[in-house]
Structure formats: C-alpha cells, structure tokens
N, C-alpha and C positions, 0 to 999 in steps of 0.2 A: 580561585574563587571559593570561598568557604560558605557552607550552610548555615546561617545564622538559626540558633535552636529557637530565637522569638519570631522566626519568619512565619507571617500571616498573609504577605501580599507577593504574587508575581505580575511582572508587568509583561502584556503581550505585544511583541511588535510585527509589523508586516512590512515588509521591504523596508526594515530599518527605521520605521516610524513606528511609534506607541499608539497602540490603538484601543487599547483597554486593560484591564486589571482582574486577576483570578484572586479573590478573597478567601481566606479561609475562615470561616465562622464558628460560632459556639456550638459544640457539638460534632464537629469534624466535617460541616457540611461546608461545600465551596460554591461560590458564585460566580459568574463571569459578567462584567459590565463593561460597555464599551466606553470610550472617550466620547466628551460632547462633542469636541472639534471633529471626530471622525463621523458622528452620526448627522452632524449639519454639512458636511464636504459633499455637493453633489456628485464630484469626480471621484469618491473613494475608491481604493482599489477594492474588490471581492475578498472577502475572506472565506464563507463558504455560502453553499445555496441552502443549507441548513438555516440561516439567517435571512433569507428572502421571502417576504411576504408574499401573499397572493395576489397583489397589486403591484409587486416589484419592489415595494419600499422594505426597509431595514426592520427585521424584527428586535426590538430591544428588550422586550418583556422576557426574561429567563429567569426560570427558578432554580434554587439551589439544591444541589445535589450532594447527596450523602455518601461521605467516605471518598469516593471517587471524584474526579474533576468531572465538568462536562463533556458528553460525547464527544464534540469535536476535538478537544484537546487530549481525552484518553486513546483517540485513535492515532494520535502521534507518537506513543509511547510503544516500544517492542514488546513482543509478547513473548510467552514460554520460556525457554532454555537462555535467550539473549537479555530478557527482562532480568532473570533471575541472577545472571551472571553480571549484568551492570549494575543491579541493586547492590550488590554486594562490594562490589568496587568502591561504591559510592557512600557506602554504610546507611543506607536506606533500606526499609522493609518493601519487598516487590508490590505489596498491595498499598500503600502511601503512596499514590499516586501524584499527589501535590509535591511532596517532595522529590520524587523520582523526576518530575518535570523539571522541577528545579535545577536538579544536578545534571539533566541531558539537555539543558534548553537551548545552550549554542548550536547544536546540530540536529536540526528537526527537519522531516520532508517539507518541501514547499519552500516559501519566502517567511515562515514562521521562527520567530527567536524567541524566548522567553528569559526574563531576567529576574533577580531577587530586588525587591524594594527594602531600604532601609526601614527601619521602625518610624523616622520622621517623615517619610513617603507615604508610609502607608496610609491608605483614607479610611474613613469611618473606624477609629480604633477600639470603639465602645462595642462593635459587633464581634470584634475577635475574640479567639480562644487563646489566653495569655500563657497557656500552661506550656511549658517547653516540651518539643517532640520527643518521643521515646527513641528516636530512629539513631541516635547516636552521631548526627552530621558533623561533619568537620575535616574530612578529608578534600583534596583537591577533586573537585568533579570531574567526571568523564565528560568530553565534549564531543563525542560522537553516536549517535544511536539512529536506527532507521526501524520503522515499523515492520516486523515480520516473524515468523516463527523458527525458519531455520536462523543459524547463528549467522549475523551478517554485520560487516563493518564497514564504515565509510573509508575508502583507499584513495590513495594518490599514485595514478600511474606515472612512473618517471619513464625518461626516453630510453632507458636501458631495456624497458618492458617489464620488469620486475614491479613489484607491487610492495608499499611500504603501508602498514597500517598506524594510523596516529593513536595513541594513547592518550597524549595530550594535545590541546590544540583543536581547531575546528577540521572536521574531515574534509576530504577532496572529491574528486569528481566521479568515482566507480564506488561500486557495491561488491564485495567480496564475500560469496555463497560457499561455505566449507560444507563438507561432506556430510549427509546423515548417518548417525551412528546405527540406525535401525533399517534404513533401505540403503542397497546398494547402487551405486552409479547415478546419484540424484544430479551432479552436476553435468556429467555427461548427458543425461536424458534430457535435462533442461536446456543444454545447448544444442542438441540435434533438433528439439521440439523448435527451438526460436529460429533456427535456420531453416528447418521446414515451412514455419509461418513466413519468413522472408520470402522464400521461394513462391510461396502461394501468392504475395501480393500484399501481405499484412505488414503494416510499420512496425518494427521491433529496433531495440536498441542496439549498439554495437556490445558484442559479447565476446569472451576469450576463456579458453580452459588454461589454466594455470597451474603448474605443479604447486603442491603446498610447500615442499621444500623451498622453492624459490622466492616465498612471502616471508619478508621479513616485520619483526615486531608483533608476531602473534602472541595471545597468552599462552601461556605453558600448556594449558589442556589441547589446545589447539596443534600445537608443534608436533607431537606425537602423532596426529593422524597421517594417513599414508593417502596417494592419490592426488587428484585435482580437485581444486576450488574453481568455482565460475566467477568471473568478472564480469560486471555488468555497467554499462557506463550509465551514469544517473542524468536521467532526462528532466530534473527537476534543477538542473544547474547549467548555465548557459557557457559559453565560451568566456575566460578569465574569472569564472566562480560566481559571476551574479547569479543569485537565486531566482527561480521561476516558479510562482506559487502553485500548489497542486492540491487535490483533496480525494479521497478515495471515496468509494460510496456509502460504505458505512457513515462516514461523515455527512455526505449530501444527505442521507435520511435520517441523520441525528440519531443514530443506535450504537451502543456500545461494542466495541470488538466481539464480546462474547456472543452477540446477536449475528453474527455475521453469515451465518447458515441459515437464517430464518429471517421471517417479517416480511419478506420481500421477495419479488420473482423477477426473472431475466426482463420480463414484460415492463415492469416497471423502471428498471433502468433505462431500456430503450424508450419509453416515455417522456423521462426526463431530458435523455439526449435529444429526443425529436424537437421538444419545446426550448431546448438551449443552444442547439447548435444546428438544426435542420434535420431535413430527412437523412441527408449524406452522413451526418454523424451516427443516427440511428441504424442505417443500413450497414456503416463499417461494424457496429458492434454485432449485429447480426452474422457477418462473416466470419468474426472473430468465435463467437459463440459456436456457431457450426463447425470451425475448425477444430476447437475444444471437444465437440462431442466427437468429432471424427479421428482424434486421437487418443479418446479413451481419458480426457482430462477431469477429473469429477471433483478439483477443487477449487473451482473458479467463483468462490464466494464474493461478498460486496466488497473485500477491501483488496481483491485481484483486478478492480476496475477503476480508474481513477480520470479525473478532469485536470487538465493543466491550463494557466491562464497567462498564456504568454505576453498579452498586453496588460495585464494586471486586473482586468474587467471582466474580458470575454471568456467563457470557457468552452474549450476544445478536448476531445478525446485524446487522451495521451496514448503514447506508443503501448503495443502490446507487451506483458510482461508475465511472468511465474506460469508459462506453458510448461507444465510437467507432464508425461502421460500417466495416470496413475493405475491402470488396468494391470500393467505388470507386476505391482506391488499387493492391489487390493482386487482379484479376480471379482466381477459384477458388482462393482462400484456405481456410483450413481452420481447424479449431477448435485451439485451444491446447491443450487436453487431451481425453481420451478421454471420450465420451458414448456409455455403454451399447456400446463396441467401435468405435465409429463416430467421425470428426473430420468428417463431412462438413456443409457450410452449407446443403445443398440439400434435405434431408427429413429427417424424424424418423418412425421406423417402430415399430409395435407391439412388435417382437421386441427392438429397439435399448431400447426404454422398458422391457421385461421385464428384460433382463439389467442396467441401470442400476438399476432398483429391488431386485432381487435382491441385488446388491453393497452397495446402500445400506440395506438391510433395511427397505425401504418396500413396502407395497402396491402392486403395479402399477395397479391401477384406478384409485384416486386421482390417480396421477401422470398417467396418459394423460388423464384429465379436464383437468388443469391444462393439458397439453400443447394441447389442442384450444382449451380456452378462451384460453390466451394468445395463440396465433396468431390467433385471430379477432378479440380486442380490438385488436392491433394492427394488424391490416388497418383496422379501423374507426378506431382513433387517428389513423394515418396521414392517411386523408382530410382528416380536420378541423384537421391541424397546421399551424397560421400560422407556426411557426418555421421549418419548410423552407423557406420562400422566402429564409431567410438565407442558405441554401448555392447554388453554382452550379447553373444547370439540368443539367448533364450527372451531377452528383452527386445530385440529386434523382432524377433519372430511373435511375440504377444501384441507390440504394436502395429506391424505389417498386418496381423490377421483383425485387428480392430478396425483398422483403416480399410481395409477391404470388405468387412462384412457388415458396415452400416449400411442399414436399408433406408432407401429414400422412396416413400410411397404414400 
C-alpha cells in the first residue's frame, strides 16, 4: 500500500465495517464524520464512550481539529521513540498524524482499522486541501503499531517459544517491550509486578521474559540491545485473531495523549466505571489503584486504564497492564493523577478515601475495606513472590520498603 500525495480522506472501519471518514480540510484541519447507516443502526457496535451523549444517544456533532486528528484517533497512534521510528520508516513526519494514521492503520489497538480513500471515493472534495503532502509518502506502509512510550511491536508467538516481529503484514497476538535505554531492568520490573498483581488476585495478561538474542526481525538499533524483553499477550485479540474493541481513558474523556497526566482524577475514572460497568467494575479499579500505590507506581495515567468491548457494545474493565514500580528509578515519585485530593505514594487516609468515594459516587465503607485488604494481600504476596529475584538487589529493596512502608490510616 502506498501513501497517495493527494490523500485527503481516511475510511474508519470498526469490526471490518466502515463507520466513518476522517477528512483533511483546508488549513490542515481534520474532521471525523460518521456514516449515516452507522448512525441509524440501533444495534451499532460501540466506538467510544466519548461519542455517547448524556441520554445515551450517539454524538455526531464534532468540530474540526487543527493539525492533529481528533483525540480518539490521536490516541491510537504511538508516542515517543516508537512514533519517531515508525514515522521515519513510513517517510511521514511524526507530527503529521493524518498521514501517520494512514501508514499504520492496518494494526491499531482494538477493532479499528483505517484505510486510504481514493480521490474518487473522497466525500466533499471542495472542502479538501488539494496541495500535495510534504511528507514524501511512497514507501510500503508499516502495518504494526500500538500506542505506548516504550518501544513495542506486535509479535507472533511461535510454537517453539521464539518471537517474530513482523515488519510487513498485520501483527500478531503479543506485544514485545524492549528494555529502556535510561532505566535498568524495566522488563524484569514489569514482569515481577504483573506476577505480584496476579498473586494479589488482579487479572493480568499472560507475560514472558524473552532474551533479546532470541527475537528475530528486530530493527538494527534494537538488535544491539542486551538482556530481556517483555512479551505480553494482547487482550484485544481473541483466539484465532479476532479483534476485540478497546479504548483507553484518554479516549473515553476525549483528551489528547499530551493530557494523559491531567484534566481528570482517578475518581473520574471510577465514576465512569460505576456508570458503565456497575459497582464491581469500580471496586476492581480501586483494587488496582491501591496496588499501584503499594508498589510505588507513579505512572498510572489515563492511557494505562482501558475498557474492552467483548460483545462489541458493552464495556468492561480490561486486564491490568503497565504495572511498573517507578520509585526505584524516581525516589519521591508521585501518582500520575489525583486520588482523593492527594498524589502521595506514602499513605492512604480515610479522609482521602471519602473524598474519592464522594466524587466517584461510591459508598466509602466498601472502598476502605478494599484499601486495607489490598495492602495486606500485597505485603503477603511479596514475601512469597519468586519473580522478585529477577530484579537487581537494590530494586528489590526499594520495592520491598515501599510495600512495607505504605501507611493506611
């Protein structure tokens, strides 16, 4: 597939059916519009809660966005080093999200795919900017990408246990997370924290530590890395490869990835979960949040919490992911969002829980019981956790001290 320099429209598909179009307008603005048959379908699959109106109907009035694509689609794109790398491979400027989305649209999170429209198919041609793109489109597009700051690739787990990173074609059912060039033992840290969460009773995806030397098809820059990578089974893919739709909470709240650390609190997330999944979903979120405080994970921003749509319409809290203890790297780190008016990783107070519960429209007493129970379970599970031996001694010590020193009062 080639990027057409006249490209001005992208078709958006959900579960393989076209539901809308992203148009590039004059002045490098972008507008998403739903197809009328999607709007008229009473049994339409859900795209995002950000398009759900107060009375439950579909919000179809959307304003154009300058330079970037609308927030839901912007959050489908990778961030940081991965964006830069993939944009270079596709001959697209990293900030030109419309063309980056066109290049990466075959393998996006959830059940969304994005394809180019030919000039003949493009709606409302009088609205388009007919100037060729300066981004030198033309190479075969990269067909793998997932949003995230660490270098991640869609991967296919082979029967032999090895990992193949597909450079051409649609990715598989695993995500491979390579080591950080800045912080030591991040794959081992995340693997151990996910195993600890599993022991606490939190649902997490299957994970494996894989020596980088055993991974084939890596870019040249990654081949020179030493140590292990973390392979995480994709929970947005069912057996047989069927996509399961998902969205993160930056998409739910309609904010750009740059705003993932602000504009909302953990109580706002819990309130959405209570409304959409019931109290059990909100309580499970509280359990994961308290676990994050207990291990000293300061990076649980909006994009690190997601909803799945297993039946295409009804949201459910996804398995937990991106549990990394950040305090060994950043002493004195704070929570990414506010928890009952506090961002402290040192204590959880009853007053804090009351404020959180009030905003989330939850009874405070069950929330407080979850806090105490989760802290106690984390302390006990850490003592028996074999996976902690994979981390350097200093890292083990920092996490142990964090788990033991969190005050609940």
